[in-house]
Backbone as a chain_set.jsonl record, in Angstrom:
{"seq": "MRFDTTHWSIVQAAGSDASTEARAALTVLCETYWTPLYWFARRQSHRPDEAQDLTQAFLAEFIEKARVRAASQDRGRFRSFLLASFKHFILNEAQARRAEKRGGGVPVLSLEFGNAEGRYSLEPSDARTPEAIFDRQWAMTVLDLGLRRLAQESAGAGRGLEFELLRPSLLGESAKGGYDGIARALGSTEGAVKVAVHRLRRRFRELVREEIAQTVATEGEIDEEVKYLLAALRR", "coords": {"N": [[109.901, 98.789, 117.376], [110.06, 98.511, 114.152], [108.908, 96.859, 111.149], [109.842, 95.759, 108.057], [107.531, 95.038, 106.483], [104.518, 94.405, 105.057], [100.862, 94.431, 105.022], [99.116, 91.243, 105.64], [101.614, 89.947, 106.631], [102.947, 90.563, 109.024], [101.378, 89.157, 110.589], [101.747, 86.587, 109.747], [104.616, 86.331, 110.253], [104.564, 86.387, 112.937], [103.503, 84.267, 113.923], [104.867, 82.152, 112.593], [107.279, 80.513, 113.173], [109.41, 79.542, 116.074], [111.222, 81.38, 116.028], [113.374, 84.511, 116.847], [112.635, 86.681, 115.73], [110.244, 86.087, 115.138], [108.895, 85.923, 117.52], [109.233, 88.535, 118.546], [107.778, 89.753, 116.611], [105.269, 88.93, 117.328], [105.057, 89.896, 119.917], [105.103, 92.485, 119.591], [102.476, 92.855, 118.143], [101.097, 91.973, 120.478], [101.628, 94.263, 122.341], [100.601, 96.192, 120.915], [97.776, 95.826, 120.695], [96.64, 95.256, 123.195], [95.355, 97.344, 125.137], [92.87, 97.498, 123.696], [91.631, 95.025, 124.457], [91.738, 95.094, 127.175], [89.837, 97.21, 127.93], [87.657, 95.801, 126.834], [87.497, 93.621, 128.279], [86.917, 95.154, 130.964], [84.382, 96.264, 130.386], [82.875, 94.427, 130.456], [82.162, 94.154, 133.01], [84.034, 93.27, 134.692], [86.111, 93.908, 137.479], [88.862, 96.428, 137.778], [91.277, 95.195, 138.763], [90.692, 92.691, 138.113], [90.256, 92.494, 135.301], [92.896, 93.336, 134.475], [94.446, 90.859, 135.343], [93.164, 89.119, 133.494], [93.543, 90.119, 131.002], [96.56, 90.143, 131.125], [97.03, 87.325, 131.546], [95.839, 86.35, 129.218], [97.493, 87.169, 127.191], [100.032, 86.38, 127.807], [99.758, 83.467, 127.676], [98.98, 83.562, 124.729], [101.173, 84.44, 123.754], [103.09, 82.431, 124.611], [102.004, 80.022, 123.578], [101.872, 80.762, 120.994], [99.224, 81.51, 119.753], [98.461, 82.798, 117.705], [99.057, 81.565, 115.302], [96.931, 80.408, 114.516], [95.365, 82.196, 113.326], [94.384, 83.401, 110.189], [94.453, 84.632, 106.687], [91.935, 84.304, 105.455], [89.944, 83.997, 107.507], [89.209, 86.308, 108.513], [89.492, 89.538, 109.78], [92.347, 90.377, 111.728], [92.074, 91.696, 114.247], [89.493, 90.783, 114.764], [89.793, 88.459, 115.082], [91.569, 88.484, 117.288], [89.869, 89.373, 119.253], [87.907, 87.469, 119.488], [89.239, 85.014, 120.406], [90.132, 86.085, 122.945], [87.632, 86.298, 124.054], [86.961, 83.576, 124.227], [88.845, 82.745, 126.085], [88.358, 83.903, 128.056], [85.86, 82.76, 128.886], [86.329, 80.198, 129.133], [88.885, 79.649, 130.331], [90.302, 81.486, 132.017], [89.08, 82.513, 134.232], [89.472, 80.095, 135.791], [92.151, 80.271, 136.377], [95.293, 80.44, 138.23], [97.147, 83.322, 139.611], [99.878, 82.811, 140.047], [100.543, 80.736, 138.552], [100.421, 81.311, 135.843], [101.662, 81.994, 132.336], [103.764, 80.104, 132.03], [106.417, 80.639, 132.342], [106.923, 82.511, 130.594], [107.848, 85.78, 130.439], [105.968, 88.249, 131.675], [104.057, 90.806, 129.978], [105.079, 94.365, 130.246], [102.732, 96.449, 131.134], [100.804, 99.177, 130.753], [98.792, 99.531, 133.076], [97.553, 101.567, 134.576], [97.266, 103.692, 133.122], [95.711, 102.937, 131.072], [93.219, 102.463, 132.491], [92.96, 104.923, 133.757], [92.005, 106.486, 131.281], [89.967, 104.82, 130.624], [88.09, 105.291, 132.727], [87.289, 107.744, 132.163], [85.469, 107.655, 129.948], [82.209, 107.897, 128.798], [79.465, 106.679, 130.679], [77.284, 104.724, 129.03], [75.112, 102.778, 126.858], [76.845, 101.208, 125.022], [78.036, 98.392, 123.67], [80.481, 95.716, 125.159], [82.055, 94.839, 122.788], [81.738, 97.025, 121.031], [83.289, 98.91, 122.435], [85.635, 97.857, 122.429], [86.237, 98.092, 119.671], [86.219, 100.706, 119.346], [88.1, 101.613, 121.135], [90.293, 100.159, 119.721], [90.64, 101.498, 117.316], [91.239, 104.07, 118.245], [93.871, 103.173, 119.376], [95.044, 102.64, 116.835], [95.096, 105.09, 115.648], [96.938, 106.681, 117.493], [99.085, 105.377, 117.333], [99.914, 106.002, 114.771], [100.061, 108.807, 114.912], [102.295, 108.977, 117.205], [104.227, 107.92, 115.439], [104.286, 110.006, 113.507], [105.189, 112.089, 115.143], [107.719, 111.496, 115.769], [108.964, 111.525, 113.436], [108.548, 114.114, 112.838], [110.097, 115.439, 114.795], [112.431, 114.535, 114.15], [112.954, 115.81, 111.717], [113.562, 118.305, 112.71], [111.179, 119.691, 113.267], [109.737, 119.806, 115.351], [108.215, 121.559, 117.061], [106.477, 122.707, 115.3], [104.701, 120.317, 114.828], [103.754, 119.667, 117.412], [102.15, 122.116, 117.801], [100.357, 122.001, 115.697], [99.211, 119.61, 116.099], [96.401, 119.247, 117.181], [94.849, 120.026, 115.049], [95.091, 117.77, 113.258], [93.343, 116.206, 114.471], [90.691, 116.918, 113.985], [90.218, 119.133, 115.547], [90.245, 122.457, 116.864], [93.076, 124.559, 116.221], [94.983, 125.743, 118.804], [94.625, 129.186, 119.2], [94.567, 129.757, 116.869], [95.465, 129.694, 113.263], [96.789, 131.875, 112.563], [97.989, 132.806, 114.999], [99.633, 130.457, 115.623], [101.306, 130.75, 113.443], [102.595, 133.058, 114.043], [103.833, 132.199, 116.417], [105.916, 130.425, 115.407], [107.126, 131.97, 113.523], [106.437, 132.411, 111.28], [104.163, 132.143, 108.303], [100.622, 132.437, 107.742], [99.868, 131.416, 105.66], [101.9, 129.359, 105.172], [101.613, 127.986, 107.322], [99.137, 126.653, 106.783], [99.658, 125.155, 104.692], [101.574, 123.399, 105.993], [99.647, 122.058, 107.467], [98.129, 120.798, 105.893], [100.314, 118.986, 104.699], [100.867, 117.448, 106.965], [98.603, 116.45, 107.725], [98.29, 114.658, 105.469], [100.318, 112.803, 105.549], [99.819, 111.641, 108.046], [97.543, 110.313, 107.277], [98.653, 108.388, 105.635], [100.346, 107.095, 107.448], [98.653, 106.064, 109.411], [97.208, 104.277, 107.511], [99.282, 102.661, 106.758], [99.764, 101.426, 109.294], [97.442, 99.774, 109.673], [97.711, 98.287, 107.455], [99.525, 96.285, 108.171], [98.055, 94.197, 109.178], [95.965, 93.276, 107.479], [94.819, 91.638, 104.19], [94.929, 92.56, 101.732], [95.052, 95.414, 99.568], [92.681, 96.568, 99.39], [91.156, 95.784, 101.627], [92.6, 97.516, 103.147], [91.465, 100.04, 102.858], [88.727, 99.283, 103.511], [89.056, 98.764, 106.373], [89.727, 101.273, 107.178], [87.619, 102.852, 106.731], [85.989, 101.382, 108.564], [87.13, 102.024, 110.973], [86.85, 104.623, 111.264], [83.859, 104.523, 111.29], [83.983, 103.233, 114.007], [84.997, 105.164, 115.754], [82.58, 106.75, 115.745], [80.88, 105.74, 117.25]], "CA": [[110.391, 97.955, 116.418], [109.396, 98.53, 112.876], [109.212, 95.723, 110.27], [109.866, 96.244, 106.571], [106.702, 94.079, 105.938], [102.884, 94.813, 105.019], [99.547, 93.366, 105.06], [98.861, 90.13, 106.662], [102.729, 89.398, 106.648], [103.394, 90.506, 110.263], [100.85, 88.123, 111.605], [102.298, 85.491, 109.49], [105.747, 86.046, 110.691], [104.494, 86.242, 114.515], [103.132, 82.803, 114.112], [105.671, 81.286, 111.585], [108.362, 79.701, 114.069], [109.683, 79.972, 117.382], [112.497, 82.378, 115.951], [113.459, 85.668, 117.659], [111.977, 87.729, 115.015], [108.47, 85.754, 115.252], [108.482, 86.346, 118.938], [109.387, 89.776, 118.309], [106.45, 90.231, 116.026], [104.112, 88.541, 118.255], [105.177, 90.832, 121.344], [104.623, 93.851, 119.036], [101.042, 92.726, 118.335], [100.246, 92.166, 121.837], [101.842, 95.485, 122.878], [99.838, 97.097, 120.373], [96.295, 95.606, 120.982], [96.422, 94.874, 124.733], [94.446, 98.169, 125.626], [91.342, 97.15, 123.534], [91.279, 93.922, 125.388], [91.433, 95.297, 128.534], [88.734, 98.021, 127.786], [86.75, 94.931, 126.708], [87.013, 93.115, 129.889], [86.045, 96.239, 132.015], [82.942, 96.817, 129.789], [82.096, 93.34, 130.756], [81.764, 94.38, 134.317], [85.286, 92.871, 135.603], [86.722, 95.022, 138.305], [90.255, 96.969, 137.336], [92.217, 94.255, 139.076], [90.297, 91.297, 137.48], [90.259, 92.831, 133.986], [94.129, 93.291, 134.439], [94.593, 89.681, 135.505], [92.773, 88.462, 132.46], [94.441, 90.733, 130.129], [97.85, 89.619, 131.375], [96.925, 85.783, 131.597], [95.53, 85.916, 128.044], [98.599, 87.652, 126.512], [101.153, 85.458, 128.309], [99.287, 82.321, 126.962], [98.898, 83.814, 123.546], [102.548, 84.44, 123.246], [103.615, 81.109, 125.045], [101.548, 78.964, 122.722], [101.639, 80.978, 119.691], [97.868, 81.348, 119.385], [98.438, 83.644, 116.545], [99.141, 80.507, 114.139], [95.438, 79.824, 114.043], [94.896, 83.382, 112.338], [94.791, 83.155, 108.609], [93.676, 85.716, 105.978], [90.484, 84.055, 105.182], [89.37, 83.961, 108.86], [88.682, 87.681, 108.873], [90.504, 90.602, 110.606], [93.127, 89.895, 113.017], [91.325, 92.433, 115.63], [88.09, 90.095, 114.998], [90.436, 87.178, 115.567], [92.049, 88.633, 118.464], [88.766, 89.57, 120.312], [87.198, 86.22, 119.492], [90.42, 84.366, 121.292], [89.898, 86.526, 124.229], [86.29, 85.945, 124.657], [86.937, 82.128, 124.314], [89.662, 82.663, 126.961], [87.542, 84.393, 129.319], [84.659, 81.746, 128.973], [86.661, 78.744, 129.404], [90.299, 79.36, 131.318], [90.945, 82.541, 132.868], [88.612, 82.403, 135.811], [90.026, 79.076, 136.819], [93.594, 80.315, 136.502], [95.67, 81.361, 139.491], [98.105, 84.246, 139.095], [101.478, 82.347, 140.001], [100.673, 79.505, 137.425], [100.346, 82.187, 134.49], [102.798, 82.408, 131.676], [104.642, 79.095, 131.867], [107.843, 80.9, 132.237], [107.064, 83.618, 129.84], [107.922, 87.075, 131.079], [104.633, 88.991, 131.472], [104.444, 92.083, 129.357], [105.012, 95.511, 131.224], [101.622, 97.171, 130.466], [100.46, 100.491, 131.565], [97.386, 99.678, 133.071], [97.386, 102.626, 135.31], [97.069, 104.777, 132.102], [94.491, 102.605, 130.455], [92.165, 102.776, 133.491], [92.612, 106.214, 133.897], [91.302, 106.789, 130.001], [88.727, 104.198, 130.562], [87.225, 105.973, 133.641], [86.765, 108.919, 131.547], [84.548, 107.242, 128.787], [80.752, 108.243, 129.211], [78.395, 105.628, 130.874], [76.281, 104.351, 128.155], [74.675, 101.48, 126.513], [77.613, 100.742, 124.233], [78.296, 97.036, 124.179], [81.692, 95.584, 125.266], [82.435, 94.771, 121.313], [81.758, 98.584, 120.4], [84.156, 99.662, 123.424], [86.857, 97.392, 121.874], [86.363, 98.685, 118.529], [86.497, 102.209, 119.548], [89.578, 101.647, 121.472], [91.393, 99.757, 118.64], [90.524, 102.771, 116.584], [92.072, 105.156, 119.069], [95.257, 102.769, 119.32], [95.718, 102.81, 115.589], [95.587, 106.858, 115.512], [97.649, 107.051, 118.389], [100.297, 104.688, 116.787], [100.191, 107.002, 113.686], [100.502, 110.226, 115.775], [103.461, 108.749, 117.862], [105.299, 107.834, 114.287], [104.365, 111.474, 112.901], [105.692, 113.045, 115.959], [109.0, 111.067, 115.682], [109.328, 112.02, 112.119], [108.797, 115.813, 112.849], [111.105, 115.77, 115.683], [113.54, 114.147, 113.622], [112.99, 116.748, 110.766], [113.61, 119.508, 113.38], [109.783, 120.285, 113.207], [108.772, 119.063, 116.78], [107.459, 122.531, 117.72], [105.243, 122.753, 114.502], [103.812, 119.382, 115.129], [102.838, 119.96, 118.614], [101.3, 123.281, 117.714], [99.347, 121.699, 114.771], [98.562, 118.26, 116.631], [94.853, 119.444, 117.4], [94.19, 120.199, 113.628], [95.128, 116.372, 112.896], [92.34, 115.29, 115.178], [89.605, 117.449, 113.688], [90.166, 120.017, 116.595], [90.703, 123.877, 116.303], [94.373, 124.778, 116.689], [94.884, 126.776, 119.876], [95.516, 130.442, 119.027], [94.259, 129.817, 115.374], [96.52, 129.529, 112.309], [97.481, 133.054, 112.745], [98.778, 132.737, 116.113], [100.538, 129.615, 115.339], [102.215, 131.399, 112.506], [103.58, 134.077, 115.019], [104.886, 131.311, 117.238], [106.705, 129.847, 114.514], [107.913, 132.871, 113.135], [106.141, 132.082, 109.648], [102.872, 132.968, 107.872], [99.355, 131.789, 107.876], [99.859, 130.523, 104.464], [102.627, 128.308, 105.411], [101.183, 126.963, 108.399], [98.086, 126.038, 106.074], [100.484, 124.006, 103.869], [102.094, 122.321, 106.889], [98.77, 121.264, 108.267], [97.845, 119.707, 104.673], [101.123, 117.902, 104.596], [100.645, 116.652, 108.267], [97.23, 115.548, 107.561], [98.435, 113.681, 104.266], [101.276, 112.157, 106.131], [99.189, 110.98, 109.288], [96.781, 109.308, 106.777], [99.606, 107.367, 105.17], [100.921, 106.409, 108.628], [97.532, 105.17, 109.538], [97.31, 103.085, 106.46], [100.414, 101.521, 107.239], [99.4, 100.559, 110.785], [96.175, 98.948, 109.338], [98.322, 97.356, 106.411], [100.108, 95.097, 109.038], [97.021, 92.97, 109.592], [95.035, 92.85, 106.533], [95.632, 90.968, 103.317], [94.994, 93.196, 100.328], [95.011, 97.025, 99.464], [91.134, 96.93, 99.273], [90.948, 95.625, 102.797], [93.181, 98.61, 104.019], [90.159, 100.736, 102.688], [87.555, 98.811, 104.388], [89.409, 98.967, 107.837], [89.873, 102.68, 107.483], [85.916, 102.932, 106.844], [85.495, 100.589, 109.906], [87.867, 102.675, 112.002], [85.997, 105.898, 111.213], [82.756, 104.564, 112.027], [83.95, 102.973, 115.409], [85.205, 106.514, 116.433], [81.515, 107.676, 115.917], [79.971, 105.022, 118.22]], "C": [[109.603, 98.125, 115.065], [109.679, 97.415, 111.854], [108.929, 96.231, 108.83], [109.019, 95.24, 105.758], [105.307, 94.767, 105.895], [101.999, 93.978, 105.059], [99.936, 92.182, 106.119], [100.482, 89.421, 107.08], [103.282, 89.437, 108.01], [102.798, 89.355, 111.079], [101.237, 86.553, 111.23], [103.699, 85.328, 110.179], [105.607, 85.914, 112.157], [104.244, 84.645, 114.573], [103.786, 81.727, 113.154], [106.488, 80.031, 112.448], [108.166, 80.389, 115.268], [111.14, 80.882, 117.299], [112.311, 83.527, 116.713], [112.758, 86.558, 116.943], [110.545, 87.185, 115.042], [108.326, 86.258, 116.382], [108.297, 87.731, 118.98], [108.284, 90.596, 117.634], [105.407, 90.101, 116.791], [104.064, 89.597, 119.598], [104.648, 92.179, 120.781], [103.044, 93.866, 118.839], [100.473, 92.839, 119.47], [100.29, 93.512, 122.315], [100.932, 96.512, 122.2], [98.328, 96.877, 120.66], [95.839, 95.043, 122.447], [95.422, 95.983, 125.371], [92.907, 97.922, 125.125], [90.772, 95.996, 124.131], [90.919, 94.314, 126.865], [90.285, 96.116, 128.965], [87.52, 96.993, 127.854], [86.141, 94.365, 128.062], [86.441, 94.201, 131.032], [84.693, 96.665, 131.523], [82.21, 95.462, 130.313], [81.882, 93.154, 132.332], [83.079, 93.731, 135.321], [85.588, 94.142, 136.008], [88.271, 95.31, 137.586], [91.109, 95.547, 137.603], [92.03, 92.861, 138.376], [90.558, 91.383, 136.049], [91.981, 92.937, 133.553], [94.629, 91.779, 134.496], [94.238, 88.838, 134.072], [93.329, 88.776, 131.129], [95.904, 89.896, 130.008], [98.237, 88.122, 131.144], [96.756, 85.428, 130.104], [96.91, 86.114, 127.066], [99.674, 86.714, 126.557], [100.694, 83.891, 127.577], [99.406, 82.654, 125.365], [100.071, 83.762, 123.002], [103.211, 82.993, 123.432], [103.307, 80.136, 124.01], [101.174, 79.29, 121.474], [100.498, 80.842, 119.058], [97.643, 82.063, 118.138], [98.419, 82.755, 115.26], [97.844, 80.156, 113.816], [94.849, 81.087, 113.272], [95.299, 83.008, 111.001], [93.9, 84.464, 108.005], [92.272, 85.551, 105.768], [89.527, 83.593, 106.369], [88.947, 85.169, 109.186], [89.881, 88.474, 109.499], [91.179, 90.043, 111.582], [92.629, 90.864, 114.416], [90.022, 91.471, 115.788], [88.871, 88.894, 115.58], [90.83, 86.945, 117.05], [90.878, 88.692, 119.711], [88.081, 88.067, 120.611], [87.837, 85.346, 120.35], [90.127, 85.131, 122.721], [88.718, 86.214, 124.828], [86.275, 84.492, 124.862], [87.917, 82.08, 125.884], [89.075, 83.045, 128.23], [86.377, 83.403, 130.005], [85.236, 80.653, 129.527], [87.93, 78.651, 130.008], [90.527, 80.263, 132.018], [90.368, 82.622, 134.255], [89.058, 81.401, 136.44], [91.468, 79.241, 137.058], [93.996, 81.061, 137.887], [96.815, 82.202, 138.927], [99.582, 83.659, 138.957], [101.62, 81.239, 139.098], [100.836, 80.186, 136.171], [101.613, 82.24, 133.86], [103.622, 81.245, 131.05], [106.142, 79.464, 131.692], [107.964, 82.131, 131.385], [107.08, 84.823, 130.413], [106.46, 87.821, 130.812], [104.965, 90.364, 130.979], [104.341, 93.268, 130.373], [103.933, 96.373, 130.338], [101.15, 98.102, 131.344], [98.953, 100.547, 131.966], [96.755, 100.66, 133.686], [96.654, 103.67, 134.312], [95.779, 104.394, 131.521], [93.372, 102.769, 131.236], [91.9, 103.882, 133.677], [91.709, 106.614, 132.474], [89.96, 106.028, 130.229], [87.422, 104.88, 131.529], [86.738, 107.134, 133.021], [85.781, 108.741, 130.448], [83.244, 107.601, 129.516], [80.119, 106.653, 129.577], [77.262, 105.631, 130.038], [75.81, 103.117, 127.842], [75.645, 100.755, 125.254], [78.251, 99.231, 124.668], [79.993, 96.961, 124.391], [82.623, 95.436, 123.697], [82.801, 96.158, 120.621], [82.794, 99.033, 121.223], [85.54, 99.209, 122.664], [87.034, 97.62, 120.718], [86.818, 99.947, 118.441], [88.008, 102.239, 119.896], [90.703, 101.008, 120.46], [91.356, 100.961, 117.498], [91.411, 103.692, 117.263], [93.368, 104.727, 119.055], [95.976, 102.847, 117.885], [96.226, 104.331, 115.306], [96.628, 107.107, 116.418], [99.103, 106.409, 117.971], [100.769, 105.456, 115.632], [100.807, 108.46, 114.331], [101.957, 110.022, 116.461], [104.511, 108.657, 116.585], [105.287, 109.285, 113.652], [105.058, 112.256, 113.909], [107.205, 112.766, 115.981], [109.495, 111.628, 114.633], [109.508, 113.467, 112.031], [109.779, 116.118, 113.47], [112.585, 115.59, 114.892], [114.147, 115.142, 112.292], [113.28, 118.23, 111.501], [112.355, 120.43, 113.307], [108.911, 120.03, 114.428], [107.747, 120.249, 116.986], [106.072, 122.773, 116.815], [104.383, 121.5, 114.746], [102.902, 119.361, 116.416], [101.694, 120.94, 118.699], [99.923, 122.731, 116.885], [98.698, 120.404, 115.106], [97.015, 118.4, 116.582], [94.286, 119.476, 115.96], [94.186, 118.626, 113.033], [93.942, 115.662, 113.423], [90.909, 115.875, 114.864], [89.188, 118.717, 114.767], [90.508, 121.382, 116.009], [91.886, 124.221, 117.081], [94.511, 125.904, 117.948], [95.645, 128.178, 119.24], [95.01, 130.598, 117.319], [95.603, 129.638, 114.431], [97.448, 130.793, 112.359], [98.45, 133.213, 113.777], [99.654, 131.754, 116.034], [101.831, 130.005, 114.501], [103.342, 132.335, 113.255], [104.464, 133.062, 115.75], [105.982, 130.858, 116.726], [107.538, 130.662, 113.815], [107.601, 132.927, 111.51], [105.0, 132.703, 109.353], [101.793, 131.641, 107.961], [99.396, 131.039, 106.727], [100.512, 129.325, 104.328], [102.132, 127.545, 106.145], [99.939, 125.992, 107.69], [98.548, 124.737, 105.394], [100.99, 122.948, 104.708], [100.924, 121.523, 107.557], [98.275, 120.308, 107.022], [98.688, 118.664, 104.711], [101.343, 117.217, 105.726], [99.551, 115.705, 108.138], [97.483, 114.373, 106.521], [99.312, 112.663, 104.711], [100.666, 111.072, 107.232], [98.334, 109.995, 108.37], [97.698, 108.188, 106.299], [100.019, 106.455, 106.375], [99.721, 105.407, 109.384], [97.273, 104.176, 109.073], [98.148, 102.082, 106.657], [100.173, 100.777, 108.436], [98.5, 99.54, 110.43], [96.869, 97.776, 108.494], [98.868, 96.093, 107.032], [99.4, 93.845, 109.05], [96.11, 92.976, 108.799], [95.813, 92.198, 105.261], [95.69, 91.799, 101.911], [94.811, 94.767, 100.589], [93.552, 97.321, 99.625], [90.695, 96.607, 100.876], [91.454, 96.622, 103.724], [91.998, 99.647, 103.808], [89.045, 100.442, 103.489], [87.872, 99.026, 105.866], [89.6, 100.445, 108.125], [88.499, 103.348, 107.638], [85.378, 102.525, 108.2], [85.88, 101.551, 111.391], [87.096, 103.805, 112.041], [84.583, 105.719, 112.106], [82.929, 104.145, 113.633], [84.281, 104.201, 116.249], [83.791, 107.065, 116.809], [80.827, 106.9, 116.971], [80.084, 105.447, 119.68]], "O": [[108.416, 97.799, 115.063], [110.861, 97.078, 111.78], [107.988, 96.957, 108.509], [109.408, 94.684, 104.731], [105.04, 95.654, 106.706], [102.254, 92.776, 105.129], [100.735, 92.179, 107.055], [100.503, 88.425, 107.803], [104.04, 88.524, 108.336], [103.382, 88.725, 111.961], [101.136, 85.58, 111.977], [103.957, 84.228, 110.668], [106.526, 85.317, 112.718], [104.894, 83.933, 115.339], [103.297, 80.611, 112.978], [106.26, 78.829, 112.309], [107.379, 81.275, 115.599], [111.94, 81.041, 118.22], [111.226, 83.689, 117.271], [112.15, 87.37, 117.64], [109.655, 88.03, 114.95], [107.534, 87.2, 116.41], [107.24, 88.171, 119.432], [107.93, 91.738, 117.931], [104.625, 91.034, 116.974], [103.013, 89.963, 120.124], [103.866, 92.883, 121.418], [102.379, 94.784, 119.318], [99.517, 93.589, 119.671], [99.248, 94.044, 122.698], [100.547, 97.526, 122.782], [97.669, 97.896, 120.865], [94.77, 94.474, 122.668], [94.616, 95.518, 126.177], [91.925, 98.072, 125.852], [89.559, 95.918, 124.327], [89.977, 93.884, 127.532], [89.738, 95.936, 130.053], [86.579, 97.138, 128.635], [85.07, 94.476, 128.66], [85.568, 93.908, 131.85], [83.957, 97.365, 132.218], [81.004, 95.491, 130.558], [81.473, 92.095, 132.809], [83.018, 93.752, 136.55], [85.472, 95.189, 135.37], [88.78, 94.425, 136.897], [91.54, 94.9, 136.649], [92.941, 92.074, 138.118], [91.072, 90.403, 135.51], [92.319, 92.642, 132.407], [95.32, 91.477, 133.523], [95.021, 87.991, 133.641], [93.559, 87.926, 130.269], [96.263, 89.201, 129.057], [99.316, 87.707, 130.719], [97.335, 84.445, 129.642], [97.272, 85.229, 126.291], [100.204, 86.272, 125.538], [101.559, 83.307, 126.924], [100.047, 81.807, 124.742], [100.245, 83.183, 121.93], [103.801, 82.455, 122.496], [104.21, 79.44, 123.546], [100.424, 78.597, 120.788], [100.439, 80.231, 117.991], [96.579, 81.883, 117.546], [97.832, 83.15, 114.253], [97.664, 79.56, 112.754], [93.831, 80.915, 112.601], [96.34, 82.417, 110.715], [93.007, 85.096, 108.57], [91.475, 86.484, 105.871], [88.511, 82.923, 106.186], [88.253, 85.234, 110.201], [91.019, 88.033, 109.655], [90.634, 89.216, 112.312], [92.96, 90.515, 115.55], [89.518, 91.387, 116.908], [88.454, 88.406, 116.63], [90.662, 85.975, 117.79], [90.992, 88.18, 120.824], [87.801, 87.633, 121.728], [87.093, 84.793, 121.16], [89.861, 84.356, 123.64], [88.679, 85.877, 126.012], [85.511, 84.112, 125.749], [87.54, 81.289, 126.748], [89.33, 82.509, 129.309], [86.075, 83.292, 131.193], [84.64, 80.106, 130.454], [88.238, 77.495, 130.295], [91.154, 79.879, 133.006], [91.054, 82.774, 135.266], [89.153, 81.52, 137.661], [92.043, 78.484, 137.839], [93.361, 81.928, 138.486], [97.392, 81.855, 137.896], [100.338, 83.923, 138.023], [102.742, 80.791, 138.859], [101.473, 79.552, 135.329], [102.623, 82.475, 134.524], [104.086, 81.274, 129.91], [106.947, 78.783, 131.057], [109.012, 82.776, 131.419], [106.056, 84.991, 131.075], [105.983, 87.871, 129.678], [105.919, 91.015, 131.405], [103.546, 93.156, 131.307], [104.131, 96.849, 129.22], [101.076, 97.904, 132.557], [98.093, 101.275, 131.468], [95.545, 100.808, 133.517], [95.67, 104.34, 134.627], [94.849, 105.193, 131.416], [92.41, 103.268, 130.652], [90.713, 104.182, 133.809], [90.605, 107.101, 132.717], [88.902, 106.622, 130.017], [86.232, 104.971, 131.227], [85.644, 107.534, 133.419], [85.252, 109.768, 130.023], [83.211, 107.6, 130.746], [80.29, 105.665, 128.863], [76.33, 106.411, 130.231], [76.124, 102.236, 128.643], [75.175, 99.821, 124.604], [78.813, 98.984, 125.735], [80.739, 97.839, 123.959], [83.752, 95.916, 123.585], [83.774, 96.402, 119.907], [83.462, 99.82, 120.553], [86.402, 100.027, 122.344], [88.197, 97.373, 120.398], [87.667, 100.318, 117.631], [88.911, 102.719, 119.211], [91.874, 101.389, 120.478], [92.394, 101.125, 116.857], [92.418, 104.044, 116.647], [94.214, 105.579, 118.781], [97.18, 103.06, 117.74], [97.328, 104.699, 114.897], [97.388, 107.97, 115.979], [100.148, 106.968, 118.302], [101.984, 105.583, 115.477], [101.915, 108.954, 114.119], [102.785, 110.911, 116.262], [105.574, 109.272, 116.678], [106.379, 109.713, 113.278], [105.605, 113.255, 113.44], [107.959, 113.715, 116.196], [110.521, 112.291, 114.787], [110.374, 114.015, 111.35], [110.517, 116.989, 113.009], [113.576, 116.311, 115.008], [115.321, 115.244, 111.936], [113.204, 119.245, 110.809], [112.423, 121.659, 113.289], [107.681, 120.044, 114.477], [106.547, 119.99, 117.075], [104.948, 122.967, 117.277], [103.186, 121.753, 114.878], [101.697, 119.118, 116.472], [100.65, 120.812, 119.339], [98.763, 122.928, 117.246], [97.697, 120.067, 114.475], [96.406, 117.589, 115.885], [93.212, 118.906, 115.764], [93.224, 118.31, 112.333], [93.552, 114.62, 112.896], [89.955, 115.358, 115.446], [88.052, 119.19, 114.81], [90.975, 121.503, 114.877], [91.888, 124.227, 118.312], [93.976, 126.996, 117.759], [96.824, 128.274, 118.897], [95.183, 131.658, 116.717], [96.701, 129.452, 114.956], [98.669, 130.729, 112.215], [99.574, 133.668, 113.566], [100.755, 132.13, 116.437], [103.001, 129.712, 114.746], [104.563, 132.336, 113.097], [105.692, 133.107, 115.677], [107.017, 130.823, 117.391], [108.635, 130.235, 113.455], [108.373, 133.391, 110.671], [104.684, 133.722, 109.967], [101.98, 130.438, 108.147], [98.918, 129.907, 106.801], [100.09, 128.381, 103.66], [102.092, 126.355, 105.832], [99.8, 124.806, 107.988], [98.039, 123.618, 105.472], [100.929, 121.768, 104.361], [101.154, 120.461, 108.135], [98.058, 119.116, 107.237], [98.244, 117.517, 104.754], [102.088, 116.246, 105.585], [99.561, 114.496, 108.374], [96.962, 113.27, 106.683], [99.09, 111.542, 104.253], [100.989, 109.884, 107.257], [98.402, 108.809, 108.694], [97.409, 107.039, 106.632], [100.024, 105.228, 106.282], [99.908, 104.266, 109.807], [97.073, 103.154, 109.731], [97.877, 100.883, 106.723], [100.388, 99.568, 108.516], [98.726, 98.405, 110.848], [96.684, 96.583, 108.731], [98.706, 94.99, 106.509], [99.893, 92.721, 108.964], [95.067, 92.618, 109.346], [97.04, 92.162, 105.174], [96.577, 91.554, 101.093], [94.473, 95.239, 101.675], [93.271, 98.446, 100.037], [89.786, 97.317, 101.305], [91.001, 96.734, 104.863], [91.587, 100.107, 104.873], [88.453, 101.324, 104.112], [86.971, 99.459, 106.585], [89.627, 100.815, 109.299], [88.253, 104.214, 108.478], [84.529, 103.147, 108.839], [85.235, 101.721, 112.425], [86.567, 103.956, 113.142], [84.218, 106.34, 113.104], [82.157, 104.621, 114.466], [83.854, 104.256, 117.402], [83.621, 107.698, 117.851], [80.079, 107.59, 117.663], [79.378, 104.912, 120.535]]}, "num_chains": 1, "name": "protein.A"}
């Protein structure tokens, strides 16, 4: 689901009332940000099953009680608000809960914990804090959302193969076979491939900014979040 809204308005919509649109907005937020929460719990030395339970229980309550209503533009970034809420949940509520009492009748989100754990297990064992892990996974989530939208746009325009061949170039990697090899695969020229890379990179940046814009208040904050995202990826 996409919303014709920008900046903090998606957060406001999620916490505005109990309407179907508000619940849908809140569900989108939870489905977007659950992986960083799971990684945070794992980095705090919770076993995979414990981290799954904590994440599911937190999101069920977050949706049921519309905790997002406590978020506001003057209280910082939404990602920071979400992590602070999760920390509070872990410390004060989650450990005392029983699985059968979670959610208050709210359907538990269908979350791909297997995929999240698989990616987490590939992370190097180092001294990064749970907060740094959360930030890095948040950054990866935002980039992944942008890539998914770009893939959909490319497929819709009949450029699906071009996107798949050039995808590594969008992430700072070397394209397999080089631009010359890709040009041959596409029946094009190396110059045209370079133009396509430039076009895709520009659109990718636009889509990432659109994703970030959903949970900040001003244009300037988008720029700040982009810088924070790049820094988080280097941690």
